N, CA, C and O atoms as a Tripos MOL2 file, in Angstrom:
@<TRIPOS>MOLECULE
protein
  256   255    64     0     0
PROTEIN
NO_CHARGES

@<TRIPOS>ATOM
      1 N         -52.4930   12.7170   37.7930 N.3       1 MET1
      2 CA        -53.7870   13.0860   37.2710 C.3       1 MET1
      3 C         -54.5500   13.8680   38.3370 C.2       1 MET1
      4 O         -54.8510   15.0430   38.1280 O.2       1 MET1
      5 N         -54.8620   13.2630   39.4430 N.am      2 PHE2
      6 CA        -55.5930   13.9190   40.5110 C.3       2 PHE2
      7 C         -54.6930   14.2910   41.6750 C.2       2 PHE2
      8 O         -55.1570   14.8780   42.6520 O.2       2 PHE2
      9 N         -53.4440   13.9650   41.5870 N.am      3 GLY3
     10 CA        -52.5340   14.2100   42.6990 C.3       3 GLY3
     11 C         -52.2830   12.9120   43.4500 C.2       3 GLY3
     12 O         -53.0690   11.9690   43.3650 O.2       3 GLY3
     13 N         -51.2070   12.8780   44.1680 N.am      4 ARG4
     14 CA        -50.8290   11.6450   44.8620 C.3       4 ARG4
     15 C         -50.9830   11.7340   46.3750 C.2       4 ARG4
     16 O         -50.7360   10.7500   47.0720 O.2       4 ARG4
     17 N         -51.3810   12.8780   46.8940 N.am      5 LYS5
     18 CA        -51.4670   12.9890   48.3430 C.3       5 LYS5
     19 C         -52.7610   12.3710   48.8550 C.2       5 LYS5
     20 O         -53.7690   12.3100   48.1510 O.2       5 LYS5
     21 N         -52.7010   11.9220   50.0860 N.am      6 LYS6
     22 CA        -53.8820   11.3260   50.7040 C.3       6 LYS6
     23 C         -54.8480   12.4260   51.1100 C.2       6 LYS6
     24 O         -54.4510   13.5490   51.4230 O.2       6 LYS6
     25 N         -56.1290   12.0710   51.0960 N.am      7 GLN7
     26 CA        -57.1650   12.9940   51.5140 C.3       7 GLN7
     27 C         -57.6540   12.6070   52.9030 C.2       7 GLN7
     28 O         -57.8020   11.4240   53.2090 O.2       7 GLN7
     29 N         -57.9020   13.5950   53.7290 N.am      8 VAL8
     30 CA        -58.4620   13.3440   55.0540 C.3       8 VAL8
     31 C         -59.9120   13.8070   55.0240 C.2       8 VAL8
     32 O         -60.1940   15.0000   54.9170 O.2       8 VAL8
     33 N         -60.8220   12.8480   55.1210 N.am      9 ILE9
     34 CA        -62.2510   13.1390   55.1080 C.3       9 ILE9
     35 C         -62.8600   12.5590   56.3740 C.2       9 ILE9
     36 O         -62.8460   11.3460   56.5830 O.2       9 ILE9
     37 N         -63.3970   13.4420   57.2220 N.am     10 LYS10
     38 CA        -64.0140   13.0620   58.5020 C.3      10 LYS10
     39 C         -63.0770   12.1950   59.3420 C.2      10 LYS10
     40 O         -63.5110   11.2510   60.0020 O.2      10 LYS10
     41 N         -61.8070   12.5260   59.3090 N.am     11 GLY11
     42 CA        -60.8340   11.8150   60.1300 C.3      11 GLY11
     43 C         -60.2550   10.5640   59.5030 C.2      11 GLY11
     44 O         -59.3790    9.9410   60.1040 O.2      11 GLY11
     45 N         -60.7020   10.1690   58.3270 N.am     12 TYR12
     46 CA        -60.2010    8.9760   57.6510 C.3      12 TYR12
     47 C         -59.2090    9.3870   56.5680 C.2      12 TYR12
     48 O         -59.4730   10.3030   55.7900 O.2      12 TYR12
     49 N         -58.0750    8.7080   56.5240 N.am     13 ASP13
     50 CA        -57.0940    8.9320   55.4620 C.3      13 ASP13
     51 C         -57.4910    8.0890   54.2570 C.2      13 ASP13
     52 O         -57.3650    6.8650   54.2820 O.2      13 ASP13
     53 N         -57.9620    8.7330   53.2190 N.am     14 LEU14
     54 CA        -58.4020    8.0340   52.0210 C.3      14 LEU14
     55 C         -57.3990    8.2720   50.8980 C.2      14 LEU14
     56 O         -56.8490    9.3660   50.7770 O.2      14 LEU14
     57 N         -57.1610    7.2470   50.0740 N.am     15 PRO15
     58 CA        -56.2540    7.4540   48.9410 C.3      15 PRO15
     59 C         -56.8900    8.3980   47.9310 C.2      15 PRO15
     60 O         -58.1110    8.5530   47.8960 O.2      15 PRO15
     61 N         -56.0570    9.0250   47.1140 N.am     16 SER16
     62 CA        -56.5640    9.9420   46.0990 C.3      16 SER16
     63 C         -57.2880    9.1580   45.0070 C.2      16 SER16
     64 O         -57.0260    7.9690   44.8220 O.2      16 SER16
     65 N         -58.1940    9.8130   44.2830 N.am     17 PRO17
     66 CA        -58.8860    9.1350   43.1860 C.3      17 PRO17
     67 C         -57.8910    8.6570   42.1330 C.2      17 PRO17
     68 O         -56.8770    9.3090   41.8830 O.2      17 PRO17
     69 N         -58.1860    7.5290   41.5270 N.am     18 ARG18
     70 CA        -57.2830    6.9770   40.5060 C.3      18 ARG18
     71 C         -58.0880    6.2790   39.4280 C.2      18 ARG18
     72 O         -59.2470    5.9220   39.6360 O.2      18 ARG18
     73 N         -57.4740    6.0890   38.2930 N.am     19 LEU19
     74 CA        -58.1010    5.3870   37.1760 C.3      19 LEU19
     75 C         -57.9150    3.8870   37.3880 C.2      19 LEU19
     76 O         -56.7860    3.4040   37.4670 O.2      19 LEU19
     77 N         -59.0160    3.1570   37.4780 N.am     20 THR20
     78 CA        -58.9500    1.7180   37.7130 C.3      20 THR20
     79 C         -58.9380    0.9640   36.3880 C.2      20 THR20
     80 O         -59.1930    1.5430   35.3320 O.2      20 THR20
     81 N         -58.6460   -0.2990   36.4520 N.am     21 GLY21
     82 CA        -58.6590   -1.1310   35.2550 C.3      21 GLY21
     83 C         -60.0440   -1.2390   34.6480 C.2      21 GLY21
     84 O         -60.1950   -1.2570   33.4270 O.2      21 GLY21
     85 N         -61.0600   -1.3120   35.5060 N.am     22 THR22
     86 CA        -62.4300   -1.3890   35.0110 C.3      22 THR22
     87 C         -62.8090   -0.1050   34.2780 C.2      22 THR22
     88 O         -63.4450   -0.1600   33.2260 O.2      22 THR22
     89 N         -62.4280    1.0400   34.8200 N.am     23 ALA23
     90 CA        -62.7290    2.3120   34.1570 C.3      23 ALA23
     91 C         -62.0250    2.3940   32.8080 C.2      23 ALA23
     92 O         -62.6120    2.8630   31.8330 O.2      23 ALA23
     93 N         -60.7960    1.9520   32.7420 N.am     24 LEU24
     94 CA        -60.0580    1.9630   31.4790 C.3      24 LEU24
     95 C         -60.7230    1.0470   30.4530 C.2      24 LEU24
     96 O         -60.8600    1.4120   29.2850 O.2      24 LEU24
     97 N         -61.1330   -0.1370   30.8900 N.am     25 ARG25
     98 CA        -61.8020   -1.0850   29.9930 C.3      25 ARG25
     99 C         -63.1270   -0.5150   29.4860 C.2      25 ARG25
    100 O         -63.4440   -0.6510   28.3040 O.2      25 ARG25
    101 N         -63.9000    0.1190   30.3610 N.am     26 LEU26
    102 CA        -65.1710    0.7050   29.9500 C.3      26 LEU26
    103 C         -64.9660    1.8530   28.9740 C.2      26 LEU26
    104 O         -65.7450    2.0080   28.0340 O.2      26 LEU26
    105 N         -63.9320    2.6600   29.1810 N.am     27 MET27
    106 CA        -63.6380    3.7330   28.2340 C.3      27 MET27
    107 C         -63.2660    3.1730   26.8680 C.2      27 MET27
    108 O         -63.6560    3.7240   25.8390 O.2      27 MET27
    109 N         -62.5160    2.0840   26.8600 N.am     28 MET28
    110 CA        -62.1380    1.4660   25.5920 C.3      28 MET28
    111 C         -63.3680    0.9190   24.8620 C.2      28 MET28
    112 O         -63.4930    1.0720   23.6470 O.2      28 MET28
    113 N         -64.2770    0.2790   25.6110 N.am     29 VAL29
    114 CA        -65.4490   -0.3390   24.9900 C.3      29 VAL29
    115 C         -66.4450    0.7050   24.5110 C.2      29 VAL29
    116 O         -66.9890    0.5750   23.4150 O.2      29 VAL29
    117 N         -66.6950    1.7390   25.3090 N.am     30 TYR30
    118 CA        -67.7490    2.6940   24.9860 C.3      30 TYR30
    119 C         -67.2710    3.9520   24.2700 C.2      30 TYR30
    120 O         -68.0990    4.6960   23.7450 O.2      30 TYR30
    121 N         -65.9810    4.2140   24.2290 N.am     31 ILE31
    122 CA        -65.4840    5.4130   23.5490 C.3      31 ILE31
    123 C         -64.5620    5.0350   22.3940 C.2      31 ILE31
    124 O         -64.8270    5.4010   21.2490 O.2      31 ILE31
    125 N         -63.4920    4.3130   22.6790 N.am     32 ALA32
    126 CA        -62.4750    4.0390   21.6550 C.3      32 ALA32
    127 C         -62.9850    3.0760   20.5760 C.2      32 ALA32
    128 O         -62.7950    3.3300   19.3870 O.2      32 ALA32
    129 N         -63.6190    1.9940   20.9710 N.am     33 LEU33
    130 CA        -64.0670    0.9990   19.9920 C.3      33 LEU33
    131 C         -65.1080    1.5570   19.0250 C.2      33 LEU33
    132 O         -64.9720    1.3410   17.8210 O.2      33 LEU33
    133 N         -66.1470    2.2680   19.4900 N.am     34 PRO34
    134 CA        -67.0830    2.8560   18.5190 C.3      34 PRO34
    135 C         -66.4230    3.8740   17.5870 C.2      34 PRO34
    136 O         -66.7910    3.9690   16.4160 O.2      34 PRO34
    137 N         -65.4570    4.6310   18.0930 N.am     35 MET35
    138 CA        -64.7570    5.5820   17.2300 C.3      35 MET35
    139 C         -63.9670    4.8590   16.1520 C.2      35 MET35
    140 O         -63.9830    5.2710   14.9920 O.2      35 MET35
    141 N         -63.2820    3.7970   16.5140 N.am     36 ILE36
    142 CA        -62.4890    3.0390   15.5410 C.3      36 ILE36
    143 C         -63.3890    2.4080   14.4930 C.2      36 ILE36
    144 O         -63.0820    2.4540   13.3020 O.2      36 ILE36
    145 N         -64.4950    1.8220   14.9230 N.am     37 VAL37
    146 CA        -65.4330    1.1980   13.9780 C.3      37 VAL37
    147 C         -66.0350    2.2530   13.0550 C.2      37 VAL37
    148 O         -66.1280    2.0390   11.8470 O.2      37 VAL37
    149 N         -66.4420    3.3870   13.6140 N.am     38 GLY38
    150 CA        -67.0180    4.4520   12.7940 C.3      38 GLY38
    151 C         -66.0360    4.9950   11.7750 C.2      38 GLY38
    152 O         -66.3980    5.2020   10.6160 O.2      38 GLY38
    153 N         -64.8070    5.2270   12.1850 N.am     39 LEU39
    154 CA        -63.7970    5.7290   11.2570 C.3      39 LEU39
    155 C         -63.4520    4.7030   10.1810 C.2      39 LEU39
    156 O         -63.1910    5.0680    9.0350 O.2      39 LEU39
    157 N         -63.4490    3.4250   10.5460 N.am     40 ALA40
    158 CA        -63.1920    2.3820    9.5530 C.3      40 ALA40
    159 C         -64.3200    2.3300    8.5180 C.2      40 ALA40
    160 O         -64.0590    2.1600    7.3280 O.2      40 ALA40
    161 N         -65.5680    2.4750    8.9660 N.am     41 LEU41
    162 CA        -66.6970    2.4940    8.0320 C.3      41 LEU41
    163 C         -66.6250    3.7020    7.0940 C.2      41 LEU41
    164 O         -66.8790    3.5800    5.8960 O.2      41 LEU41
    165 N         -66.2820    4.8520    7.6400 N.am     42 ILE42
    166 CA        -66.1270    6.0440    6.7950 C.3      42 ILE42
    167 C         -65.0240    5.8220    5.7660 C.2      42 ILE42
    168 O         -65.1700    6.2210    4.6100 O.2      42 ILE42
    169 N         -63.9330    5.1970    6.1650 N.am     43 ASP43
    170 CA        -62.8350    4.9290    5.2500 C.3      43 ASP43
    171 C         -63.2670    3.9890    4.1300 C.2      43 ASP43
    172 O         -62.9330    4.2230    2.9690 O.2      43 ASP43
    173 N         -64.0020    2.9300    4.4600 N.am     44 VAL44
    174 CA        -64.4690    1.9850    3.4380 C.3      44 VAL44
    175 C         -65.4370    2.6720    2.4820 C.2      44 VAL44
    176 O         -65.3640    2.4640    1.2710 O.2      44 VAL44
    177 N         -66.3420    3.4880    3.0170 N.am     45 ILE45
    178 CA        -67.3010    4.1940    2.1640 C.3      45 ILE45
    179 C         -66.5760    5.1480    1.2170 C.2      45 ILE45
    180 O         -66.8860    5.1890    0.0270 O.2      45 ILE45
    181 N         -65.6220    5.9090    1.7290 N.am     46 LEU46
    182 CA        -64.8640    6.8160    0.8670 C.3      46 LEU46
    183 C         -64.0630    6.0600   -0.1890 C.2      46 LEU46
    184 O         -63.9650    6.5060   -1.3320 O.2      46 LEU46
    185 N         -63.4920    4.9220    0.1880 N.am     47 PHE47
    186 CA        -62.7510    4.1060   -0.7810 C.3      47 PHE47
    187 C         -63.6630    3.6610   -1.9160 C.2      47 PHE47
    188 O         -63.3020    3.7570   -3.0890 O.2      47 PHE47
    189 N         -64.8520    3.1710   -1.5580 N.am     48 LEU48
    190 CA        -65.7750    2.6910   -2.5820 C.3      48 LEU48
    191 C         -66.2730    3.8350   -3.4640 C.2      48 LEU48
    192 O         -66.4280    3.6540   -4.6720 O.2      48 LEU48
    193 N         -66.5250    4.9960   -2.8890 N.am     49 VAL49
    194 CA        -66.9690    6.1420   -3.6810 C.3      49 VAL49
    195 C         -65.8730    6.5700   -4.6530 C.2      49 VAL49
    196 O         -66.1420    6.7910   -5.8330 O.2      49 VAL49
    197 N         -64.6540    6.6860   -4.1660 N.am     50 PHE50
    198 CA        -63.5710    7.1130   -5.0510 C.3      50 PHE50
    199 C         -63.2820    6.0730   -6.1210 C.2      50 PHE50
    200 O         -62.9860    6.4290   -7.2620 O.2      50 PHE50
    201 N         -63.3630    4.7940   -5.7730 N.am     51 LYS51
    202 CA        -63.0230    3.7530   -6.7390 C.3      51 LYS51
    203 C         -64.0980    3.6070   -7.8160 C.2      51 LYS51
    204 O         -63.7770    3.5530   -9.0030 O.2      51 LYS51
    205 N         -65.3690    3.5430   -7.4130 N.am     52 TYR52
    206 CA        -66.4160    3.2450   -8.3840 C.3      52 TYR52
    207 C         -67.1200    4.4830   -8.9410 C.2      52 TYR52
    208 O         -67.5750    4.4530  -10.0850 O.2      52 TYR52
    209 N         -67.2220    5.5570   -8.1800 N.am     53 ALA53
    210 CA        -67.9000    6.7490   -8.6910 C.3      53 ALA53
    211 C         -66.9520    7.6460   -9.4820 C.2      53 ALA53
    212 O         -67.3300    8.1890  -10.5200 O.2      53 ALA53
    213 N         -65.7320    7.8010   -8.9980 N.am     54 PHE54
    214 CA        -64.7900    8.7000   -9.6490 C.3      54 PHE54
    215 C         -63.7290    7.9760  -10.4630 C.2      54 PHE54
    216 O         -63.0630    8.5970  -11.2920 O.2      54 PHE54
    217 N         -63.5570    6.6750  -10.2470 N.am     55 GLY55
    218 CA        -62.5570    5.9110  -10.9940 C.3      55 GLY55
    219 C         -61.1290    6.3110  -10.6730 C.2      55 GLY55
    220 O         -60.2510    6.2030  -11.5290 O.2      55 GLY55
    221 N         -60.8800    6.7720   -9.4510 N.am     56 SER56
    222 CA        -59.5250    7.1820   -9.0750 C.3      56 SER56
    223 C         -59.1040    6.4530   -7.8030 C.2      56 SER56
    224 O         -59.8890    5.7450   -7.1720 O.2      56 SER56
    225 N         -57.8510    6.6510   -7.4580 N.am     57 CYS57
    226 CA        -57.3340    5.9950   -6.2600 C.3      57 CYS57
    227 C         -57.6570    6.8360   -5.0280 C.2      57 CYS57
    228 O         -58.0560    7.9950   -5.1380 O.2      57 CYS57
    229 N         -57.4790    6.2390   -3.8640 N.am     58 TYR58
    230 CA        -57.8390    6.8960   -2.6120 C.3      58 TYR58
    231 C         -56.7720    6.6030   -1.5590 C.2      58 TYR58
    232 O         -56.4500    5.4430   -1.3040 O.2      58 TYR58
    233 N         -56.2380    7.6340   -0.9630 N.am     59 GLY59
    234 CA        -55.3170    7.4790    0.1700 C.3      59 GLY59
    235 C         -53.9490    6.9850   -0.2160 C.2      59 GLY59
    236 O         -53.3940    7.3950   -1.2350 O.2      59 GLY59
    237 N         -53.4040    6.1070    0.5960 N.am     60 MET60
    238 CA        -52.0460    5.6140    0.4160 C.3      60 MET60
    239 C         -51.8950    4.7150   -0.8090 C.2      60 MET60
    240 O         -50.7810    4.5210   -1.2930 O.2      60 MET60
    241 N         -52.9990    4.1620   -1.3170 N.am     61 TRP61
    242 CA        -52.9060    3.2720   -2.4660 C.3      61 TRP61
    243 C         -52.4440    4.0010   -3.7150 C.2      61 TRP61
    244 O         -51.9660    3.3700   -4.6580 O.2      61 TRP61
    245 N         -52.5820    5.3330   -3.7350 N.am     62 CYS62
    246 CA        -52.1170    6.1080   -4.8970 C.3      62 CYS62
    247 C         -50.6060    6.0520   -5.0490 C.2      62 CYS62
    248 O         -50.0880    6.2420   -6.1490 O.2      62 CYS62
    249 N         -49.9020    5.7970   -3.9720 N.am     63 LEU63
    250 CA        -48.4400    5.7780   -4.0120 C.3      63 LEU63
    251 C         -47.8780    4.5010   -4.6120 C.2      63 LEU63
    252 O         -46.7130    4.4750   -5.0110 O.2      63 LEU63
    253 N         -48.6700    3.4500   -4.6870 N.am     64 PHE64
    254 CA        -48.1590    2.1550   -5.1560 C.3      64 PHE64
    255 C         -48.5730    1.8640   -6.5630 C.2      64 PHE64
    256 O         -48.2250    0.8150   -7.1050 O.2      64 PHE64
@<TRIPOS>BOND
     1     1     2 1
     2     2     3 1
     3     3     4 2
     4     3     5 am
     5     5     6 1
     6     6     7 1
     7     7     8 2
     8     7     9 am
     9     9    10 1
    10    10    11 1
    11    11    12 2
    12    11    13 am
    13    13    14 1
    14    14    15 1
    15    15    16 2
    16    15    17 am
    17    17    18 1
    18    18    19 1
    19    19    20 2
    20    19    21 am
    21    21    22 1
    22    22    23 1
    23    23    24 2
    24    23    25 am
    25    25    26 1
    26    26    27 1
    27    27    28 2
    28    27    29 am
    29    29    30 1
    30    30    31 1
    31    31    32 2
    32    31    33 am
    33    33    34 1
    34    34    35 1
    35    35    36 2
    36    35    37 am
    37    37    38 1
    38    38    39 1
    39    39    40 2
    40    39    41 am
    41    41    42 1
    42    42    43 1
    43    43    44 2
    44    43    45 am
    45    45    46 1
    46    46    47 1
    47    47    48 2
    48    47    49 am
    49    49    50 1
    50    50    51 1
    51    51    52 2
    52    51    53 am
    53    53    54 1
    54    54    55 1
    55    55    56 2
    56    55    57 am
    57    57    58 1
    58    58    59 1
    59    59    60 2
    60    59    61 am
    61    61    62 1
    62    62    63 1
    63    63    64 2
    64    63    65 am
    65    65    66 1
    66    66    67 1
    67    67    68 2
    68    67    69 am
    69    69    70 1
    70    70    71 1
    71    71    72 2
    72    71    73 am
    73    73    74 1
    74    74    75 1
    75    75    76 2
    76    75    77 am
    77    77    78 1
    78    78    79 1
    79    79    80 2
    80    79    81 am
    81    81    82 1
    82    82    83 1
    83    83    84 2
    84    83    85 am
    85    85    86 1
    86    86    87 1
    87    87    88 2
    88    87    89 am
    89    89    90 1
    90    90    91 1
    91    91    92 2
    92    91    93 am
    93    93    94 1
    94    94    95 1
    95    95    96 2
    96    95    97 am
    97    97    98 1
    98    98    99 1
    99    99   100 2
   100    99   101 am
   101   101   102 1
   102   102   103 1
   103   103   104 2
   104   103   105 am
   105   105   106 1
   106   106   107 1
   107   107   108 2
   108   107   109 am
   109   109   110 1
   110   110   111 1
   111   111   112 2
   112   111   113 am
   113   113   114 1
   114   114   115 1
   115   115   116 2
   116   115   117 am
   117   117   118 1
   118   118   119 1
   119   119   120 2
   120   119   121 am
   121   121   122 1
   122   122   123 1
   123   123   124 2
   124   123   125 am
   125   125   126 1
   126   126   127 1
   127   127   128 2
   128   127   129 am
   129   129   130 1
   130   130   131 1
   131   131   132 2
   132   131   133 am
   133   133   134 1
   134   134   135 1
   135   135   136 2
   136   135   137 am
   137   137   138 1
   138   138   139 1
   139   139   140 2
   140   139   141 am
   141   141   142 1
   142   142   143 1
   143   143   144 2
   144   143   145 am
   145   145   146 1
   146   146   147 1
   147   147   148 2
   148   147   149 am
   149   149   150 1
   150   150   151 1
   151   151   152 2
   152   151   153 am
   153   153   154 1
   154   154   155 1
   155   155   156 2
   156   155   157 am
   157   157   158 1
   158   158   159 1
   159   159   160 2
   160   159   161 am
   161   161   162 1
   162   162   163 1
   163   163   164 2
   164   163   165 am
   165   165   166 1
   166   166   167 1
   167   167   168 2
   168   167   169 am
   169   169   170 1
   170   170   171 1
   171   171   172 2
   172   171   173 am
   173   173   174 1
   174   174   175 1
   175   175   176 2
   176   175   177 am
   177   177   178 1
   178   178   179 1
   179   179   180 2
   180   179   181 am
   181   181   182 1
   182   182   183 1
   183   183   184 2
   184   183   185 am
   185   185   186 1
   186   186   187 1
   187   187   188 2
   188   187   189 am
   189   189   190 1
   190   190   191 1
   191   191   192 2
   192   191   193 am
   193   193   194 1
   194   194   195 1
   195   195   196 2
   196   195   197 am
   197   197   198 1
   198   198   199 1
   199   199   200 2
   200   199   201 am
   201   201   202 1
   202   202   203 1
   203   203   204 2
   204   203   205 am
   205   205   206 1
   206   206   207 1
   207   207   208 2
   208   207   209 am
   209   209   210 1
   210   210   211 1
   211   211   212 2
   212   211   213 am
   213   213   214 1
   214   214   215 1
   215   215   216 2
   216   215   217 am
   217   217   218 1
   218   218   219 1
   219   219   220 2
   220   219   221 am
   221   221   222 1
   222   222   223 1
   223   223   224 2
   224   223   225 am
   225   225   226 1
   226   226   227 1
   227   227   228 2
   228   227   229 am
   229   229   230 1
   230   230   231 1
   231   231   232 2
   232   231   233 am
   233   233   234 1
   234   234   235 1
   235   235   236 2
   236   235   237 am
   237   237   238 1
   238   238   239 1
   239   239   240 2
   240   239   241 am
   241   241   242 1
   242   242   243 1
   243   243   244 2
   244   243   245 am
   245   245   246 1
   246   246   247 1
   247   247   248 2
   248   247   249 am
   249   249   250 1
   250   250   251 1
   251   251   252 2
   252   251   253 am
   253   253   254 1
   254   254   255 1
   255   255   256 2
@<TRIPOS>SUBSTRUCTURE
     1 MET1         2 RESIDUE 1 A MET
     2 PHE2         6 RESIDUE 1 A PHE
     3 GLY3        10 RESIDUE 1 A GLY
     4 ARG4        14 RESIDUE 1 A ARG
     5 LYS5        18 RESIDUE 1 A LYS
     6 LYS6        22 RESIDUE 1 A LYS
     7 GLN7        26 RESIDUE 1 A GLN
     8 VAL8        30 RESIDUE 1 A VAL
     9 ILE9        34 RESIDUE 1 A ILE
    10 LYS10       38 RESIDUE 1 A LYS
    11 GLY11       42 RESIDUE 1 A GLY
    12 TYR12       46 RESIDUE 1 A TYR
    13 ASP13       50 RESIDUE 1 A ASP
    14 LEU14       54 RESIDUE 1 A LEU
    15 PRO15       58 RESIDUE 1 A PRO
    16 SER16       62 RESIDUE 1 A SER
    17 PRO17       66 RESIDUE 1 A PRO
    18 ARG18       70 RESIDUE 1 A ARG
    19 LEU19       74 RESIDUE 1 A LEU
    20 THR20       78 RESIDUE 1 A THR
    21 GLY21       82 RESIDUE 1 A GLY
    22 THR22       86 RESIDUE 1 A THR
    23 ALA23       90 RESIDUE 1 A ALA
    24 LEU24       94 RESIDUE 1 A LEU
    25 ARG25       98 RESIDUE 1 A ARG
    26 LEU26      102 RESIDUE 1 A LEU
    27 MET27      106 RESIDUE 1 A MET
    28 MET28      110 RESIDUE 1 A MET
    29 VAL29      114 RESIDUE 1 A VAL
    30 TYR30      118 RESIDUE 1 A TYR
    31 ILE31      122 RESIDUE 1 A ILE
    32 ALA32      126 RESIDUE 1 A ALA
    33 LEU33      130 RESIDUE 1 A LEU
    34 PRO34      134 RESIDUE 1 A PRO
    35 MET35      138 RESIDUE 1 A MET
    36 ILE36      142 RESIDUE 1 A ILE
    37 VAL37      146 RESIDUE 1 A VAL
    38 GLY38      150 RESIDUE 1 A GLY
    39 LEU39      154 RESIDUE 1 A LEU
    40 ALA40      158 RESIDUE 1 A ALA
    41 LEU41      162 RESIDUE 1 A LEU
    42 ILE42      166 RESIDUE 1 A ILE
    43 ASP43      170 RESIDUE 1 A ASP
    44 VAL44      174 RESIDUE 1 A VAL
    45 ILE45      178 RESIDUE 1 A ILE
    46 LEU46      182 RESIDUE 1 A LEU
    47 PHE47      186 RESIDUE 1 A PHE
    48 LEU48      190 RESIDUE 1 A LEU
    49 VAL49      194 RESIDUE 1 A VAL
    50 PHE50      198 RESIDUE 1 A PHE
    51 LYS51      202 RESIDUE 1 A LYS
    52 TYR52      206 RESIDUE 1 A TYR
    53 ALA53      210 RESIDUE 1 A ALA
    54 PHE54      214 RESIDUE 1 A PHE
    55 GLY55      218 RESIDUE 1 A GLY
    56 SER56      222 RESIDUE 1 A SER
    57 CYS57      226 RESIDUE 1 A CYS
    58 TYR58      230 RESIDUE 1 A TYR
    59 GLY59      234 RESIDUE 1 A GLY
    60 MET60      238 RESIDUE 1 A MET
    61 TRP61      242 RESIDUE 1 A TRP
    62 CYS62      246 RESIDUE 1 A CYS
    63 LEU63      250 RESIDUE 1 A LEU
    64 PHE64      254 RESIDUE 1 A PHE
């Protein structure tokens, strides 16, 4: 991602930047989880509109 070589800053050998477990967890909580919840709500709303307003099937349920 950022490279694997060490950086020398003011005479100190510092490891390269990396993705930590905390950063991954925060990305999941603040980016992935809201997207999943939002998409699930849109899916439920579309299902209800197609079922009750149009009287037709929606998505994969049409195949069964």
